[in-house]
C-alpha positions in Angstrom: 58.0 189.8 181.1 59.8 189.3 184.4 58.6 185.8 184.5 59.9 185.1 181.0 63.3 186.6 181.9 63.7 184.3 184.9 62.5 181.2 183.0 65.0 181.9 180.2 67.8 182.7 182.7 67.4 179.5 184.5 66.9 177.2 181.5 69.8 175.2 180.1 70.2 177.4 177.1 70.5 180.6 179.2 69.1 182.6 176.3 67.2 185.8 177.1 66.5 189.1 175.6 69.3 190.8 177.5 72.0 188.6 175.9 72.0 190.6 172.7 73.5 193.5 174.7 76.1 191.1 176.2 74.6 191.5 179.7 72.9 189.1 182.0 69.6 189.6 183.8 69.7 191.2 187.2 68.4 188.1 189.0 71.1 185.8 187.4 73.8 188.3 188.3 72.8 188.5 191.9 72.5 184.7 192.4 75.8 184.1 190.5 77.7 186.1 193.1 76.0 184.2 196.0 75.8 180.7 194.7 78.4 180.7 192.0 75.7 180.6 189.3 74.5 177.2 190.3 71.1 176.3 191.8 71.5 174.7 195.2 68.6 172.4 196.1 68.5 171.0 199.6 67.3 167.4 199.8 63.9 167.2 201.5 62.9 164.4 203.8 59.9 162.1 203.6 58.1 164.2 206.2 58.3 167.4 204.2 60.7 169.1 206.4 64.5 169.4 206.1 66.6 167.0 208.1 68.9 168.7 210.5 71.6 166.2 211.6 72.5 165.9 215.3 76.0 166.5 216.6 76.7 162.8 217.4 74.9 161.1 214.5 73.5 161.8 211.1 69.9 160.7 211.7 67.2 163.3 211.2 65.7 165.0 214.2 62.4 163.2 213.7 63.8 159.9 215.2 64.1 159.2 218.9 67.5 159.0 220.3 68.6 155.8 221.9 69.0 156.0 225.7 72.6 155.6 226.7 73.3 153.8 229.9 75.0 155.7 232.7 77.7 153.1 233.0 78.6 151.8 229.5 81.1 149.3 230.9 78.4 147.6 233.1 78.1 143.8 232.4 75.2 141.6 232.9 75.4 139.1 235.7 75.7 135.4 235.1 72.1 134.9 236.3 70.8 137.6 233.9 72.6 136.0 231.0 71.5 132.4 231.7 68.0 132.7 233.2 66.4 132.4 229.7 68.1 129.0 229.2 67.7 127.7 232.8 64.0 128.5 232.9 63.1 128.5 229.3 59.3 128.4 229.6 57.2 131.3 230.8 53.5 131.3 231.7 51.3 134.1 230.4 47.8 134.5 231.9 45.2 136.9 230.5 41.9 137.4 232.3 39.3 139.7 230.8 35.6 140.3 231.6 34.5 137.7 229.0 37.2 135.0 228.9 40.4 133.5 230.3 43.4 132.4 228.4 46.8 131.1 229.3 49.9 130.1 227.3 53.4 128.7 227.8 56.0 130.4 225.7 59.6 129.4 225.1 61.8 132.4 226.0 64.6 131.7 223.5 62.6 130.9 220.4 59.5 132.9 221.3 57.2 130.1 220.2 54.1 129.1 222.1 54.4 125.5 223.3 50.9 125.2 224.8 47.8 127.4 224.7 44.4 127.1 226.5 41.5 129.4 226.7 37.8 129.6 227.4 37.2 130.9 223.8 38.1 127.5 222.3 35.2 125.3 221.1 35.8 122.3 223.3 35.9 124.4 226.5 33.0 126.7 225.6 30.4 124.0 225.5 31.3 122.5 228.9 31.5 125.7 231.0 28.6 127.7 232.4 30.6 130.9 232.6 33.8 131.7 230.7 35.4 134.0 233.3 34.7 132.6 236.7 37.1 130.7 239.0 36.0 127.2 237.8 36.7 128.3 234.3 40.2 129.4 235.4 40.9 126.0 237.0 39.7 124.2 233.8 42.0 126.4 231.7 45.0 125.5 234.0 44.2 121.8 233.9 43.9 121.8 230.1 47.1 123.8 229.7 49.0 121.4 232.0 47.8 118.4 229.8 49.0 120.2 226.6 52.3 121.2 228.2 53.0 117.6 229.3 52.3 116.5 225.7 55.0 119.0 224.6 57.5 117.7 227.2 57.3 120.8 229.4 57.2 120.2 233.1 58.5 123.5 234.4 57.5 127.1 233.9 58.1 130.5 235.5 55.5 133.2 236.1 55.9 136.9 236.7 52.6 138.8 237.1 52.2 142.0 235.1 52.4 145.3 236.9 48.7 145.8 237.1 47.9 142.2 238.1 47.8 140.9 241.7 48.6 137.3 242.4 45.2 136.4 243.8 41.8 135.2 242.8 41.5 134.0 239.2 45.2 134.3 238.4 46.1 132.3 241.4 43.5 129.7 240.5 45.1 129.2 237.0 48.6 128.8 238.5 47.4 126.5 241.3 45.6 124.2 238.9 48.8 124.0 236.9 50.8 123.1 240.0 48.1 120.5 241.0 48.3 118.9 237.5 52.0 118.3 237.8 53.7 121.4 236.3 56.3 123.0 238.5 55.6 126.7 238.3 58.0 129.2 239.9 56.2 132.4 240.8 58.4 135.6 240.9 56.7 138.4 242.9 58.5 141.7 243.1 
């Protein structure tokens, strides 16, 4: 009976057994004084939890906040603003246990200008091993030929944090330099 009383009290008609005595159900009377007789539904987020807005923005707490710089008025130097246009091509070298690949990428448009690797069919058939130093030198020479076809004669190379500029990586860069591509190496 209590279930029927609540269903009738919250329906649009608001008809229940107690209305014939001109009284309202107890549940409706209690909620009317708290919520003014209206049901307040809180919007739920996609994740199934309520979104609590932060003080400075209205994004839910599930998102990461952007890091604010310590000096918001700090400006980039002229070199930092123009280096992408002065040295537009970057060299990327990837050496794994099974293969070697290298590519020249345009910094501004993010398009690869020339790509060479030991996984390609034409290089696979010629090499004995796909990951030794002669393979690295062959990749550098083929990459230089493809870069010259694309009118690229300069590149800059910054090794990754885990890479040391020696061995196979140095062989790829040295073969590029020997083939006529001017490579600037930035070591930190």
